[in-house]
Residue, then its C-alpha position, 0 to 999 in steps of 0.5 A: x782688378x779695377x772693379x775689386x778695388x772699387x768694390x772694396x772702396x765702396x764697402x768702406x764707404x758703407x761701413x763708414x756711414x754706418x758707423x757714423x749714423x749710429x754714432x749720431x743716433x746715440x747722440x740724439x738719444x742721449x740728448x733726448x734722455x737729458x731733455x727728458x730728465x730735465x722736464x721731470x725735474x722741472x715738473x717736480x719743481x712746479x708740483x712742489x711749488x704748487x703744493x699746499x704744504x710747501x711753505x708749512x711742511x717742506x720736509x713732509x713734501x720732500x718725502x715722497x718721490x714725484x712720478x713723471x710720465x713724460x710721454x703720456x702713455x700712463x707708465x712713469x718715465x722718470x721719478x724725481x727726488x727733492x734732495x735736500x728738502x726745500x730750504x728757506x734761505x731768506x726772510x724779509x718783512x713784505x713792504x709793498x702790498x699791491x692793491x686788490x683787482x676788483x672782482x677777483x679774490x685777494x690772496x693777500x688779504x691776511x697781509x692787509x689786515x695787519x694789526x697787533x694779532x695778525x702781524x702780517x705777511x713776509x717774503x720768504x726765498x727758498x732753494x728747491x733742488x730736484x734730482x732725476x736718475x734714470x736707470x735706463x739711460x744712465x741719465x743723472x741730472x739735478x735742477x736747482x731753482x729759487x722761488x719767492x713766496x709770500x707767507x703770513x707771518x703766523x704760518x712761517x715755518x720753523x726752518x725760516x726763522 
């Protein structure tokens, strides 16, 4: 009789351990899916900021979803979309132009040659929002990031004026 009671208790302990481990596995899986989605959204934001057309044609940049391969196996794991279109939130005249580094290209050369024909550069501030939705893990995540970009005044997009 005592052996039967111990056998039942051992079975209950085994079932409890199994349920606990499967719950922990689900928690870890959800955490991994969230971290991968966050990484995919960050990759989309970085790709947007690095785009040549980011400040001049923000709507064109936002049209195409950004495919992200998190594990490097050659297949798309997550798709990030820029919703809404990156928006220019503030424009300020550039007041402090740092001196160029000798021997390196000068990205602010257009700002230094400010004449009446070339009005110089402006500091623009943008809000970029990348949203990732994954149907496999049912993960939905959005990341907002602000970025400041120096833009020649001649290339200032209509959305900033």
